[in-house]
MDAnalysis code that builds the backbone (N, CA, C; Angstrom):
import MDAnalysis as mda
import numpy as np

u = mda.Universe.empty(579, n_residues=193, atom_resindex=np.repeat(np.arange(193), 3), trajectory=True)
u.add_TopologyAttr("name", ["N", "CA", "C"] * 193)
u.add_TopologyAttr("resid", np.arange(1, 194))
u.add_TopologyAttr("resname", ["MET", "THR", "THR", "VAL", "LEU", "ILE", "ASN", "LEU", "SER", "ASN", "ARG", "HIS", "ILE", "HIS", "LEU", "SER", "GLU", "SER", "ASP", "VAL", "GLU", "ALA", "LEU", "PHE", "GLY", "ALA", "ASP", "TYR", "THR", "LEU", "THR", "LYS", "LYS", "VAL", "ASP", "LEU", "LEU", "GLN", "PRO", "GLY", "GLN", "PHE", "ALA", "ALA", "GLU", "GLU", "VAL", "ILE", "SER", "ILE", "SER", "GLY", "PRO", "ASN", "GLY", "THR", "ILE", "GLU", "ARG", "VAL", "ARG", "VAL", "VAL", "GLY", "PRO", "THR", "ARG", "LEU", "ALA", "THR", "GLN", "CYS", "GLU", "ILE", "LEU", "THR", "GLY", "ASP", "THR", "TYR", "LYS", "LEU", "GLY", "TYR", "GLN", "PRO", "THR", "ASP", "VAL", "PRO", "VAL", "ARG", "LEU", "SER", "GLY", "ASN", "VAL", "GLY", "GLY", "SER", "ALA", "ALA", "PHE", "SER", "ILE", "THR", "GLY", "PRO", "ALA", "GLY", "SER", "VAL", "GLU", "LYS", "SER", "GLU", "GLY", "LEU", "ILE", "ILE", "ALA", "ARG", "ARG", "HIS", "ILE", "HIS", "VAL", "ASN", "PRO", "GLU", "GLN", "ALA", "ALA", "GLU", "LEU", "SER", "LEU", "ALA", "ASP", "GLY", "GLN", "SER", "VAL", "THR", "VAL", "ARG", "ALA", "ARG", "GLY", "GLY", "LYS", "GLY", "GLN", "THR", "ASP", "PHE", "HIS", "ASP", "THR", "ILE", "VAL", "ARG", "ILE", "GLN", "SER", "GLY", "ALA", "ILE", "LEU", "GLU", "CYS", "HIS", "ILE", "ASP", "THR", "GLU", "GLU", "GLY", "ASN", "ALA", "ALA", "GLY", "ILE", "GLY", "ASN", "GLY", "TYR", "GLN", "ALA", "GLU", "VAL", "ILE", "THR"])
u.atoms.positions = np.array([
    [17.114, -0.129, 22.108],
    [16.604, -1.029, 20.807],
    [15.547, -0.449, 20.141],
    [15.312, -0.325, 18.781],
    [14.119, 0.265, 18.762],
    [12.736, -0.506, 17.911],
    [11.324, -0.568, 18.387],
    [10.739, -1.269, 18.008],
    [9.611, -0.721, 17.080],
    [9.168, -1.289, 16.133],
    [7.752, -0.280, 15.340],
    [6.679, -1.556, 15.341],
    [5.247, -0.544, 15.562],
    [4.519, -1.518, 15.061],
    [4.185, -1.568, 13.654],
    [4.162, -3.556, 13.495],
    [3.816, -3.811, 12.169],
    [2.684, -3.815, 11.966],
    [2.062, -3.430, 10.807],
    [-0.054, -3.714, 9.928],
    [0.755, -4.181, 8.419],
    [-0.442, -5.305, 7.996],
    [-0.650, -5.360, 7.389],
    [-1.094, -4.694, 5.961],
    [-0.456, -4.550, 4.899],
    [-1.198, -3.792, 3.860],
    [-1.548, -4.921, 2.596],
    [-3.480, -4.765, 2.254],
    [-3.926, -6.237, 1.840],
    [-3.398, -4.884, 0.117],
    [-4.022, -5.874, -0.684],
    [-3.734, -4.931, -2.206],
    [-5.381, -4.041, -2.099],
    [-5.488, -2.626, -2.374],
    [-6.058, -1.706, -2.588],
    [-5.968, -0.565, -3.585],
    [-6.715, 0.382, -3.950],
    [-6.349, 1.216, -4.679],
    [-6.794, 2.665, -4.080],
    [-5.912, 3.864, -4.756],
    [-6.096, 5.337, -4.433],
    [-6.488, 5.849, -5.731],
    [-7.579, 6.835, -5.617],
    [-8.206, 6.995, -6.707],
    [-8.250, 8.804, -6.533],
    [-8.118, 9.024, -7.683],
    [-7.937, 10.625, -8.217],
    [-9.229, 11.009, -8.524],
    [-9.692, 12.254, -7.764],
    [-11.173, 12.999, -7.927],
    [-11.360, 12.744, -9.213],
    [-11.046, 12.427, -9.833],
    [-11.557, 12.238, -11.796],
    [-12.202, 11.205, -11.944],
    [-11.326, 10.200, -11.357],
    [-11.504, 8.687, -11.447],
    [-12.920, 8.599, -10.803],
    [-12.779, 8.911, -9.649],
    [-14.181, 8.928, -8.511],
    [-14.852, 8.859, -9.099],
    [-15.135, 10.146, -9.553],
    [-16.519, 10.308, -10.706],
    [-16.506, 9.020, -12.346],
    [-15.839, 9.241, -12.311],
    [-15.442, 8.485, -13.592],
    [-16.228, 6.535, -13.007],
    [-16.124, 6.962, -12.017],
    [-16.254, 5.339, -11.438],
    [-17.552, 4.955, -10.977],
    [-17.661, 6.352, -9.869],
    [-18.838, 6.245, -9.463],
    [-20.142, 6.706, -9.699],
    [-19.959, 7.830, -10.530],
    [-20.720, 9.111, -10.999],
    [-20.422, 10.252, -10.068],
    [-20.699, 11.464, -11.423],
    [-20.996, 13.048, -10.846],
    [-20.801, 13.634, -9.731],
    [-19.776, 14.090, -9.201],
    [-19.788, 14.862, -7.634],
    [-20.302, 13.616, -6.450],
    [-19.244, 12.502, -6.826],
    [-19.336, 11.360, -5.778],
    [-18.468, 11.743, -4.839],
    [-18.863, 11.354, -3.364],
    [-17.462, 11.918, -2.244],
    [-17.321, 9.996, -2.033],
    [-16.117, 9.741, -1.591],
    [-15.985, 8.558, -0.906],
    [-16.600, 8.342, 0.624],
    [-16.994, 7.263, 1.194],
    [-17.169, 6.723, 2.282],
    [-16.713, 6.215, 3.597],
    [-16.580, 7.065, 4.204],
    [-15.159, 6.231, 5.130],
    [-16.342, 5.291, 5.906],
    [-15.377, 4.077, 5.690],
    [-15.736, 2.568, 6.320],
    [-14.860, 2.629, 7.835],
    [-13.403, 2.524, 7.735],
    [-12.987, 2.870, 9.187],
    [-11.602, 3.923, 8.462],
    [-10.968, 4.205, 9.543],
    [-9.668, 4.984, 9.868],
    [-8.654, 4.298, 10.179],
    [-7.740, 4.689, 9.049],
    [-5.974, 4.011, 9.183],
    [-5.673, 4.528, 10.143],
    [-4.449, 3.157, 10.409],
    [-3.451, 4.515, 11.501],
    [-2.888, 6.127, 11.202],
    [-2.286, 5.631, 10.338],
    [-1.870, 7.359, 9.901],
    [-2.733, 8.050, 9.348],
    [-3.045, 9.604, 9.798],
    [-3.834, 10.201, 10.094],
    [-4.259, 11.326, 8.434],
    [-5.917, 11.364, 8.909],
    [-6.151, 11.709, 7.486],
    [-6.650, 10.524, 6.346],
    [-6.003, 9.017, 6.692],
    [-6.589, 8.108, 5.939],
    [-7.138, 7.376, 6.211],
    [-7.820, 6.350, 5.171],
    [-9.410, 5.757, 6.132],
    [-9.678, 4.989, 5.096],
    [-10.015, 3.816, 5.384],
    [-10.590, 2.572, 3.867],
    [-11.801, 3.235, 3.806],
    [-12.242, 3.077, 2.519],
    [-13.376, 3.607, 2.191],
    [-14.189, 2.438, 2.109],
    [-15.945, 2.037, 1.928],
    [-16.839, 1.396, 1.641],
    [-16.871, 0.728, 0.276],
    [-16.373, 1.766, -0.626],
    [-16.750, 1.545, -1.784],
    [-15.134, 0.247, -2.156],
    [-15.399, -0.324, -3.054],
    [-14.743, -1.600, -3.423],
    [-14.785, -1.379, -5.240],
    [-13.763, -1.812, -5.800],
    [-13.983, -1.634, -7.609],
    [-12.931, -3.052, -7.988],
    [-13.713, -3.063, -9.615],
    [-12.390, -3.942, -9.725],
    [-11.475, -3.917, -10.729],
    [-10.248, -4.170, -10.483],
    [-9.363, -4.444, -11.966],
    [-8.917, -4.979, -12.500],
    [-8.247, -4.651, -13.444],
    [-7.999, -6.248, -14.905],
    [-6.922, -5.546, -15.472],
    [-6.408, -6.430, -16.014],
    [-5.027, -6.813, -16.251],
    [-5.304, -7.824, -17.756],
    [-3.844, -7.744, -18.545],
    [-4.106, -8.335, -19.634],
    [-4.977, -9.595, -19.723],
    [-4.857, -10.499, -18.474],
    [-6.032, -11.898, -18.379],
    [-6.287, -11.648, -17.736],
    [-6.662, -11.078, -17.122],
    [-7.688, -11.814, -15.427],
    [-8.241, -10.318, -15.180],
    [-9.283, -10.574, -13.901],
    [-9.398, -9.562, -13.036],
    [-9.675, -10.088, -11.807],
    [-9.654, -8.878, -10.681],
    [-9.949, -8.932, -9.457],
    [-10.779, -8.045, -9.249],
    [-12.127, -8.860, -8.709],
    [-12.757, -8.243, -7.899],
    [-13.326, -7.297, -6.126],
    [-13.635, -6.320, -5.882],
    [-13.722, -5.577, -4.260],
    [-12.339, -5.528, -4.020],
    [-11.832, -4.819, -5.042],
    [-10.493, -3.719, -3.786],
    [-10.953, -2.948, -3.712],
    [-10.544, -2.953, -2.613],
    [-10.900, -1.734, -1.495],
    [-10.233, -0.410, -1.850],
    [-10.993, 0.737, -1.787],
    [-10.640, 1.986, -1.909],
    [-10.086, 2.871, -0.946],
    [-8.667, 3.203, -0.833],
    [-8.580, 3.796, 0.383],
    [-8.437, 5.423, -0.056],
    [-8.922, 6.384, 0.866],
    [-9.525, 7.839, 1.204],
    [-7.651, 8.197, 1.589],
    [-8.133, 9.454, 1.429],
    [-8.975, 10.600, 1.092],
    [-8.461, 10.234, -0.842],
    [-9.231, 11.509, -1.526],
    [-8.537, 11.355, -3.292],
    [-7.212, 11.885, -3.104],
    [-6.526, 11.291, -4.267],
    [-4.546, 11.682, -4.417],
    [-5.025, 12.138, -5.629],
    [-3.936, 13.536, -6.123],
    [-3.646, 13.633, -7.858],
    [-3.643, 12.556, -8.615],
    [-2.931, 12.020, -8.300],
    [-2.925, 10.660, -9.804],
    [-3.731, 9.332, -8.782],
    [-3.914, 8.568, -9.497],
    [-4.902, 7.230, -9.046],
    [-3.574, 6.186, -9.068],
    [-3.542, 5.257, -8.292],
    [-2.311, 3.974, -7.695],
    [-3.024, 2.603, -7.449],
    [-2.848, 1.942, -8.348],
    [-3.419, 0.686, -6.990],
    [-2.000, -0.419, -7.054],
    [-2.128, -0.894, -5.254],
    [-1.118, -1.546, -4.989],
    [-1.390, -3.109, -4.898],
    [-0.458, -3.957, -5.381],
    [-1.044, -5.409, -5.460],
    [-0.176, -6.175, -4.629],
    [-0.859, -7.557, -4.323],
    [0.095, -8.496, -4.258],
    [1.229, -9.134, -5.267],
    [2.514, -9.358, -4.780],
    [2.836, -10.341, -5.495],
    [2.327, -11.529, -6.634],
    [1.653, -12.289, -5.866],
    [0.410, -13.786, -6.214],
    [-1.090, -12.626, -7.217],
    [-0.681, -11.443, -6.817],
    [-1.800, -10.751, -7.944],
    [-1.820, -10.320, -9.089],
    [-0.341, -10.473, -9.532],
    [0.154, -10.731, -10.906],
    [-0.361, -11.474, -11.694],
    [-0.490, -12.447, -11.055],
    [-0.451, -13.429, -12.083],
    [-1.697, -13.818, -12.890],
    [-3.006, -13.635, -11.126],
    [-4.671, -13.322, -12.114],
    [-4.537, -12.499, -13.222],
    [-3.804, -11.266, -13.050],
    [-4.450, -10.000, -13.990],
    [-3.988, -10.889, -15.037],
    [-2.686, -11.817, -15.371],
    [-2.333, -12.104, -16.536],
    [-0.347, -11.518, -16.890],
    [-0.055, -10.411, -15.778],
    [1.509, -9.919, -15.855],
    [2.070, -11.235, -15.255],
    [3.799, -11.279, -15.614],
    [4.534, -11.407, -14.708],
    [4.898, -10.471, -13.602],
    [5.622, -11.297, -12.678],
    [5.460, -10.521, -11.473],
    [6.782, -9.292, -11.756],
    [7.934, -9.445, -12.950],
    [8.490, -7.969, -13.232],
    [8.609, -7.074, -13.744],
    [6.836, -7.728, -14.801],
    [6.239, -6.478, -15.668],
    [5.835, -5.902, -14.366],
    [5.573, -5.411, -13.173],
    [4.864, -4.944, -11.761],
    [5.626, -4.666, -11.210],
    [6.263, -3.257, -11.174],
    [7.417, -3.088, -10.188],
    [6.957, -2.523, -8.614],
    [8.062, -3.121, -8.065],
    [7.880, -2.886, -6.474],
    [8.555, -1.367, -6.408],
    [6.912, -0.632, -6.332],
    [7.365, 0.815, -5.554],
    [7.355, 1.519, -3.885],
    [7.561, 2.320, -4.154],
    [6.823, 3.136, -2.754],
    [5.945, 3.421, -3.383],
    [4.466, 3.854, -2.106],
    [3.900, 4.301, -2.342],
    [3.565, 5.851, -3.402],
    [3.296, 6.504, -4.408],
    [3.238, 7.721, -5.205],
    [4.513, 7.526, -6.308],
    [5.138, 7.052, -6.090],
    [6.219, 6.393, -7.853],
    [5.367, 5.578, -8.403],
    [4.801, 5.884, -9.540],
    [4.328, 5.852, -10.454],
    [4.717, 5.637, -11.877],
    [5.491, 6.628, -12.379],
    [5.687, 7.076, -13.554],
    [6.789, 5.568, -14.299],
    [6.102, 5.527, -14.995],
    [6.524, 4.195, -15.946],
    [5.984, 2.483, -15.272],
    [4.993, 2.681, -14.295],
    [4.554, 1.289, -14.083],
    [3.757, 0.816, -14.969],
    [3.258, -0.527, -14.434],
    [2.263, -1.465, -15.268],
    [0.761, -0.244, -15.606],
    [0.143, -0.993, -16.908],
    [-1.011, 0.209, -17.362],
    [-2.256, -1.298, -16.568],
    [-3.499, -0.460, -16.096],
    [-4.241, -1.983, -15.963],
    [-5.959, -0.768, -16.526],
    [-6.804, -1.365, -15.927],
    [-7.754, -0.986, -15.907],
    [-8.486, -0.974, -14.982],
    [-10.109, 0.015, -14.272],
    [-10.741, 0.053, -12.844],
    [-12.140, -0.133, -13.969],
    [-12.728, -0.792, -12.809],
    [-14.320, -0.321, -13.173],
    [-14.957, -0.644, -12.317],
    [-16.266, 0.289, -11.984],
    [-16.712, 0.615, -10.701],
    [-18.644, 0.527, -11.328],
    [-19.074, 0.947, -10.089],
    [-20.474, 0.995, -10.937],
    [-21.227, 1.929, -11.628],
    [-20.367, 3.206, -11.778],
    [-20.996, 3.820, -12.891],
    [-20.419, 3.721, -14.408],
    [-18.661, 2.953, -13.929],
    [-18.101, 3.067, -15.738],
    [-16.651, 2.626, -15.099],
    [-15.669, 2.497, -16.687],
    [-14.769, 2.462, -15.925],
    [-13.353, 3.221, -16.386],
    [-12.020, 2.729, -16.443],
    [-11.430, 3.911, -16.711],
    [-10.096, 3.030, -17.041],
    [-9.597, 3.419, -18.173],
    [-8.045, 2.763, -18.787],
    [-7.257, 3.465, -18.089],
    [-5.893, 2.661, -17.411],
    [-4.818, 3.565, -16.734],
    [-4.012, 3.169, -17.644],
    [-2.910, 4.556, -17.619],
    [-1.727, 3.764, -19.043],
    [-0.497, 3.586, -17.513],
    [-0.557, 3.877, -16.565],
    [-0.028, 3.434, -15.497],
    [-0.456, 3.126, -13.739],
    [0.513, 3.214, -12.993],
    [-0.684, 3.403, -11.565],
    [-0.554, 2.033, -10.996],
    [-0.440, 0.522, -11.599],
    [-0.228, -0.128, -11.325],
    [0.922, -1.217, -10.363],
    [1.125, -1.140, -8.895],
    [2.989, -1.532, -8.367],
    [2.524, -2.488, -7.349],
    [3.623, -3.086, -7.150],
    [3.346, -3.983, -5.441],
    [4.133, -3.104, -4.943],
    [3.385, -2.787, -3.587],
    [3.881, -2.054, -2.788],
    [5.474, -2.438, -2.181],
    [6.464, -0.850, -1.864],
    [7.877, -1.727, -1.337],
    [7.120, -1.610, 0.286],
    [7.717, -2.994, 0.831],
    [7.792, -2.515, 2.582],
    [8.455, -1.332, 2.546],
    [7.625, -0.630, 3.956],
    [7.989, 0.554, 4.344],
    [8.131, 1.102, 6.033],
    [8.412, 1.900, 6.557],
    [8.438, 2.651, 8.020],
    [8.176, 4.023, 7.717],
    [6.239, 4.374, 8.605],
    [6.345, 5.943, 8.430],
    [6.720, 6.199, 9.484],
    [7.352, 7.370, 9.902],
    [8.062, 7.931, 11.047],
    [7.564, 9.815, 10.733],
    [7.007, 10.345, 11.745],
    [7.460, 12.176, 11.818],
    [8.751, 12.383, 11.879],
    [9.198, 13.335, 11.337],
    [10.222, 14.521, 11.889],
    [10.639, 14.426, 13.414],
    [10.500, 14.232, 14.086],
    [10.655, 14.741, 15.561],
    [11.096, 12.740, 16.146],
    [10.216, 11.878, 15.877],
    [10.862, 10.650, 15.728],
    [11.717, 9.886, 15.111],
    [12.154, 10.575, 13.930],
    [13.010, 10.054, 13.260],
    [14.629, 10.727, 13.404],
    [14.047, 11.587, 14.313],
    [15.803, 12.866, 14.991],
    [15.753, 11.759, 16.224],
    [14.895, 11.396, 17.004],
    [15.170, 10.760, 18.144],
    [15.798, 9.478, 17.889],
    [15.126, 9.010, 17.032],
    [15.550, 7.331, 16.743],
    [16.667, 7.299, 15.134],
    [17.682, 8.345, 15.075],
    [18.555, 8.288, 13.921],
    [18.276, 7.822, 12.866],
    [16.917, 8.804, 12.143],
    [16.377, 7.751, 11.130],
    [16.410, 8.732, 10.141],
    [16.506, 8.518, 9.051],
    [16.889, 9.111, 7.635],
    [15.690, 9.097, 6.352],
    [14.809, 10.093, 6.098],
    [13.931, 9.893, 5.289],
    [14.945, 9.057, 3.668],
    [13.919, 8.111, 3.268],
    [14.345, 7.611, 2.224],
    [15.437, 5.921, 3.014],
    [16.151, 6.149, 3.942],
    [16.646, 5.432, 4.287],
    [16.897, 4.143, 4.272],
    [17.236, 2.864, 4.412],
    [16.927, 1.722, 4.080],
    [17.514, 0.885, 5.347],
    [16.595, 0.444, 5.880],
    [16.770, -0.512, 7.440],
    [16.238, -1.745, 7.424],
    [16.484, -3.353, 8.174],
    [16.375, -4.412, 8.477],
    [14.716, -3.653, 9.506],
    [14.120, -4.496, 9.346],
    [12.921, -4.946, 10.637],
    [12.998, -6.101, 10.640],
    [13.265, -6.815, 11.656],
    [13.115, -8.739, 12.539],
    [11.883, -8.382, 13.106],
    [11.298, -9.367, 12.955],
    [10.021, -9.924, 13.886],
    [9.874, -11.039, 13.869],
    [9.700, -11.620, 15.150],
    [9.591, -12.718, 15.928],
    [7.643, -13.159, 15.882],
    [7.684, -14.291, 14.804],
    [5.888, -14.539, 14.887],
    [5.980, -15.750, 14.856],
    [5.224, -16.695, 14.664],
    [4.646, -18.132, 14.502],
    [5.542, -18.784, 14.086],
    [6.683, -18.176, 12.826],
    [7.409, -19.183, 12.164],
    [9.095, -18.943, 12.240],
    [9.631, -18.488, 13.551],
    [9.980, -17.739, 14.036],
    [10.654, -16.569, 13.899],
    [11.899, -16.046, 13.682],
    [12.344, -14.696, 13.403],
    [12.484, -14.351, 11.699],
    [11.804, -13.255, 11.605],
    [12.500, -12.988, 10.056],
    [12.563, -11.790, 9.855],
    [13.848, -11.559, 9.389],
    [14.145, -9.733, 8.918],
    [13.644, -9.727, 7.437],
    [13.144, -8.325, 7.209],
    [12.765, -8.055, 6.202],
    [13.662, -6.582, 6.257],
    [14.416, -7.333, 5.170],
    [15.499, -5.800, 4.709],
    [15.361, -5.071, 3.963],
    [15.994, -4.292, 3.593],
    [15.454, -2.899, 2.566],
    [14.257, -2.396, 2.919],
    [13.675, -1.804, 4.313],
    [12.572, -1.451, 4.692],
    [13.149, -0.077, 4.427],
    [12.403, 0.291, 3.610],
    [12.420, 2.364, 2.977],
    [11.661, 2.766, 4.735],
    [12.667, 3.788, 4.836],
    [12.189, 5.192, 6.368],
    [11.406, 6.027, 5.457],
    [9.915, 7.018, 5.587],
    [9.282, 7.595, 4.832],
    [8.998, 9.020, 6.118],
    [9.540, 9.818, 6.359],
    [9.543, 11.082, 6.863],
    [8.104, 11.705, 6.768],
    [7.671, 11.638, 7.502],
    [6.248, 12.801, 6.817],
    [5.633, 13.405, 8.652],
    [5.520, 14.438, 7.889],
    [4.615, 15.233, 9.065],
    [3.618, 14.625, 9.904],
    [3.725, 14.722, 11.033],
    [2.149, 13.793, 11.641],
    [2.199, 12.780, 11.206],
    [2.817, 11.453, 10.772],
    [2.817, 10.704, 10.648],
    [3.053, 9.601, 11.945],
    [2.164, 8.628, 12.029],
    [2.238, 7.638, 13.638],
    [3.812, 6.187, 12.485],
    [4.160, 6.579, 14.216],
    [5.224, 5.144, 13.533],
    [4.997, 3.711, 13.352],
    [4.791, 3.451, 12.344],
    [4.722, 1.734, 12.239],
    [4.848, 2.014, 10.919],
    [5.330, 0.429, 10.672],
    [5.814, -0.337, 9.220],
    [4.867, -1.272, 8.866],
    [4.722, -1.112, 7.065],
    [3.847, -1.716, 6.419],
    [4.441, -2.845, 5.623],
    [4.042, -4.072, 5.796],
    [4.510, -5.276, 4.745],
    [3.367, -5.513, 4.086],
    [3.281, -6.752, 3.285],
    [2.420, -6.748, 2.482],
    [1.527, -8.396, 3.150],
    [0.156, -8.352, 2.830],
    [-0.401, -10.029, 3.549],
    [0.614, -11.304, 3.158],
    [1.603, -10.909, 2.101],
    [2.081, -12.415, 1.719],
    [3.277, -12.252, 2.312],
    [3.683, -11.125, 2.713],
    [5.435, -11.332, 3.566],
    [4.873, -11.583, 4.759],
    [4.465, -11.062, 5.734],
    [3.196, -11.565, 7.187],
    [3.067, -12.590, 6.841],
    [1.756, -12.827, 6.041],
    [1.543, -14.461, 5.696],
    [3.081, -15.542, 5.887],
    [3.971, -15.105, 4.970],
    [4.837, -16.280, 5.227],
    [5.900, -16.046, 6.472],
    [6.516, -14.994, 7.435],
    [6.805, -14.806, 8.616],
    [5.762, -15.231, 10.078],
    [4.275, -15.309, 9.305],
    [3.597, -15.818, 10.360],
    [2.948, -14.560, 11.310],
    [2.847, -13.466, 11.012],
    [2.470, -12.554, 11.542],
    [1.651, -12.043, 11.241],
    [1.105, -10.781, 11.619],
    [-0.293, -10.540, 11.589],
    [0.077, -9.117, 12.037],
    [-1.372, -7.510, 11.695],
    [-1.398, -6.810, 12.006],
    [-1.126, -6.823, 13.666],
    [-0.426, -5.864, 14.171],
    [-0.366, -5.230, 15.807],
    [0.796, -6.309, 16.041],
    [2.040, -7.013, 15.461],
    [3.073, -7.569, 16.281],
    [4.124, -6.269, 16.420],
    [4.770, -6.186, 17.041],
    [6.149, -4.995, 17.602],
    [7.353, -5.762, 16.484],
    [8.042, -5.554, 16.238],
    [9.251, -5.470, 15.493],
    [10.450, -5.062, 15.219],
    [11.680, -5.130, 15.516],
    [12.440, -4.328, 15.938],
    [13.788, -3.863, 14.426],
    [13.361, -2.743, 14.717],
    [14.150, -2.165, 13.110],
    [16.019, -1.935, 13.762],
    [16.402, -2.205, 12.886],
    [18.007, -1.851, 12.876],
    [18.653, -1.263, 11.393],
    [18.718, -0.488, 12.370],
    [19.944, 0.498, 11.188],
    [21.255, 0.018, 10.870],
])
């Protein structure tokens, strides 16, 4: 049996260098608050506001380091607060933002309008190539993650395997999924291929 650590992912945003400067000021550098499990990733001290057609969510955490393209990962319930229908915001793996929803970002030094980049994060497993070989997992493979929490057993079908050099074996589900299953950060779950 293969087990994986589950950690919950709340709404957050990854910013490009140019958007960091537009939102926080010229030559601004993100301030690390806490390291995340995946090497090099961190929750920053900085927060911003995001807006949709008919609403705003404040204090959205910035996750660093900067990326080539800005993307914001929200929860399904957030779509209503922002004024979208849930089907307006696609469920995607991080980095796949082409044709996703438009939104605006406001920081202490300015605002940015994005023509795309708003997604609902798809649940996924991070794994390095060596572990993937040992566990017979392939990049892009769809697996089931079976968790036993306060509300009994929950199977998270269609969890996508993401093989990345240096990755730590970890499954990300969003906070809504974790709450529905009665599980939180640090739960161990079974991977079913």
